[in-house]
C-alpha positions as CSV (number, residue, x, y, z in Angstrom):
1,M,0.4,-33.4,8.9
2,T,-2.2,-35.7,7.7
3,S,-5.9,-35.1,7.4
4,E,-8.9,-37.1,6.3
5,Q,-12.4,-36.1,5.1
6,V,-15.4,-38.2,4.6
7,L,-17.9,-36.6,2.0
8,T,-21.3,-38.2,1.3
9,L,-22.3,-37.7,-2.3
10,A,-25.7,-38.6,-3.7
11,V,-25.3,-39.9,-7.2
12,R,-28.3,-40.0,-9.7
13,R,-28.2,-43.3,-11.8
14,Y,-30.0,-43.2,-15.0
15,V,-31.2,-46.8,-16.0
16,I,-32.5,-47.1,-19.5
17,A,-34.0,-50.3,-20.6
18,G,-35.4,-51.5,-24.0
19,D,-36.2,-54.5,-26.2
20,R,-33.3,-54.1,-28.6
21,P,-30.8,-57.1,-28.6
22,F,-27.7,-56.6,-26.7
23,Q,-25.3,-56.5,-29.6
24,D,-27.4,-53.9,-31.4
25,V,-27.3,-51.7,-28.4
26,M,-23.4,-52.0,-28.1
27,D,-23.2,-51.2,-31.9
28,A,-25.3,-48.1,-31.5
29,I,-23.3,-46.9,-28.5
30,Y,-20.2,-47.3,-30.7
31,T,-21.6,-45.0,-33.2
32,G,-21.0,-42.2,-30.8
33,I,-17.9,-43.4,-29.0
34,S,-14.8,-44.1,-31.0
35,R,-12.4,-47.0,-30.6
36,P,-9.0,-45.5,-31.3
37,D,-5.7,-47.2,-30.6
38,I,-5.7,-45.7,-27.0
39,E,-2.1,-46.4,-26.1
40,G,-0.9,-44.9,-29.4
41,L,-3.1,-42.0,-29.0
42,F,-2.0,-41.3,-25.3
43,R,1.8,-41.5,-26.6
44,Q,0.8,-38.8,-29.1
45,L,-0.9,-36.7,-26.4
46,A,2.0,-37.0,-24.1
47,A,4.3,-35.8,-27.0
48,S,2.1,-32.8,-27.6
49,T,3.9,-29.5,-27.5
50,S,0.9,-27.2,-27.3
51,Y,-2.7,-27.2,-26.1
52,E,-3.9,-26.7,-29.6
53,Q,-2.1,-29.7,-30.9
54,F,-3.4,-31.8,-27.9
55,S,-6.9,-30.6,-28.5
56,A,-6.6,-31.4,-32.3
57,L,-5.4,-34.9,-31.6
58,V,-8.4,-35.4,-29.3
59,S,-10.8,-33.9,-31.6
60,Q,-9.7,-36.2,-34.5
61,A,-9.9,-39.4,-32.2
62,Q,-13.3,-38.7,-30.5
63,G,-16.6,-40.1,-31.6
64,R,-19.8,-38.3,-32.5
65,A,-20.7,-38.1,-28.8
66,G,-17.2,-36.5,-28.1
67,L,-16.1,-39.6,-26.3
68,M,-13.6,-42.5,-27.0
69,R,-13.3,-45.9,-25.5
70,F,-10.7,-46.1,-22.9
71,L,-11.4,-49.6,-21.7
72,E,-14.1,-52.2,-22.2
73,L,-14.5,-54.8,-19.3
74,E,-16.4,-57.9,-20.1
75,L,-17.8,-58.6,-16.7
76,D,-19.7,-61.6,-17.9
77,N,-16.7,-63.7,-18.2
78,A,-16.8,-64.6,-14.5
79,L,-20.4,-65.3,-14.6
80,A,-20.0,-67.7,-17.6
81,L,-17.7,-69.7,-15.4
82,D,-19.7,-69.5,-12.1
83,P,-21.7,-72.6,-11.7
84,R,-23.9,-70.8,-9.1
85,A,-24.8,-68.1,-11.7
86,A,-28.2,-69.2,-13.0
87,D,-28.4,-66.3,-15.4
88,K,-25.5,-66.2,-17.8
89,H,-26.0,-62.9,-19.7
90,R,-23.7,-60.4,-21.2
91,L,-22.6,-57.6,-18.8
92,V,-20.1,-55.0,-20.0
93,R,-18.6,-52.0,-18.3
94,L,-17.4,-49.4,-20.8
95,I,-15.2,-46.7,-19.6
96,A,-15.1,-43.7,-22.1
97,G,-14.0,-40.1,-22.0
98,N,-12.2,-37.3,-23.5
99,P,-9.0,-35.9,-22.4
100,V,-9.9,-32.3,-23.1
101,T,-13.2,-32.6,-21.4
102,M,-11.4,-34.2,-18.3
103,G,-9.1,-31.3,-18.2
104,Q,-11.9,-28.8,-18.3
105,L,-13.7,-30.6,-15.5
106,T,-10.7,-30.7,-13.3
107,R,-9.3,-27.3,-14.0
108,T,-11.2,-25.7,-11.0
109,L,-12.4,-28.9,-9.3
110,P,-9.7,-31.6,-9.1
111,D,-12.1,-34.1,-7.4
112,A,-14.1,-34.1,-10.6
113,G,-11.3,-36.3,-12.0
114,S,-12.8,-39.1,-10.0
115,Y,-15.9,-39.1,-12.4
116,A,-14.3,-38.8,-15.7
117,P,-13.8,-40.9,-17.7
118,V,-17.4,-42.1,-17.3
119,T,-18.7,-45.6,-16.8
120,I,-21.6,-47.1,-18.8
121,L,-22.9,-50.5,-17.7
122,I,-24.6,-52.5,-20.4
123,Q,-26.5,-55.6,-19.4
124,E,-28.2,-58.2,-21.5
125,L,-31.6,-58.9,-19.9
126,P,-32.9,-62.5,-19.4
127,G,-35.4,-63.3,-22.1
128,G,-34.0,-60.5,-24.4
129,G,-33.6,-56.8,-24.3
130,T,-30.9,-54.6,-22.8
131,R,-30.5,-52.5,-19.8
132,I,-28.0,-49.6,-19.5
133,A,-27.0,-47.8,-16.3
134,Y,-25.1,-44.5,-16.1
135,D,-24.3,-42.5,-13.2
136,S,-24.6,-38.6,-13.8
137,V,-21.4,-36.6,-13.4
138,V,-23.4,-33.6,-12.5
139,S,-24.9,-35.4,-9.4
140,A,-21.5,-36.5,-8.4
141,I,-19.8,-33.1,-8.3
142,E,-22.9,-30.7,-7.7
143,G,-22.2,-30.8,-3.8
144,Y,-18.8,-29.1,-4.5
145,G,-20.7,-26.0,-5.8
146,D,-18.1,-25.3,-8.7
147,P,-20.1,-23.6,-11.4
148,E,-17.4,-24.0,-14.2
149,S,-17.1,-27.8,-13.7
150,L,-20.9,-28.1,-13.5
151,K,-21.3,-26.7,-16.8
152,V,-18.8,-29.0,-18.3
153,A,-20.4,-31.9,-16.5
154,E,-23.9,-30.9,-17.8
155,H,-22.7,-30.9,-21.3
156,L,-21.0,-34.4,-20.7
157,D,-24.2,-35.8,-19.2
158,D,-26.2,-34.5,-22.0
159,E,-23.9,-36.1,-24.6
160,V,-23.8,-39.3,-23.0
161,L,-27.5,-39.7,-22.1
162,T,-28.6,-38.5,-25.7
163,L,-26.4,-41.4,-27.0
164,L,-27.6,-44.0,-24.6
165,R,-31.3,-43.1,-25.1
166,S,-30.9,-43.4,-28.8
167,A,-29.0,-46.8,-28.4
168,V,-31.8,-48.5,-26.5
């Protein structure tokens, strides 16, 4: 038997812009998000024999904001080569998370796994300055009404937004 549902979710996007140069903002973001050897870390996590060991490995690898970089996508590479792109600016999609937090989010609400790790979009503005966009995890899952996951998502959103606000 097959079933299909279509859910409409309203997501709150936080957009934070400032005059700081793009590279300064990226450096500030990375003061709170660590950049471990993610493949090596994931091998260690997979080899963990207890939740305590797993959690300790994550704790050692995470940054000040409780996150680590999983992937950094430089979306501006295509813009740099596109002759129709008038504004050739830096545009980076940063995917960051924490395996323990992801487990806490999905423990009672598996659909929350669609929103963790989080995505942070960092854009160099024409003429200078930087713009950051972040979609709130709370807003993406609040329609499910799961209080345990919402509490974890609130903490995650607070950590991310505090970091981003200080970076710009």
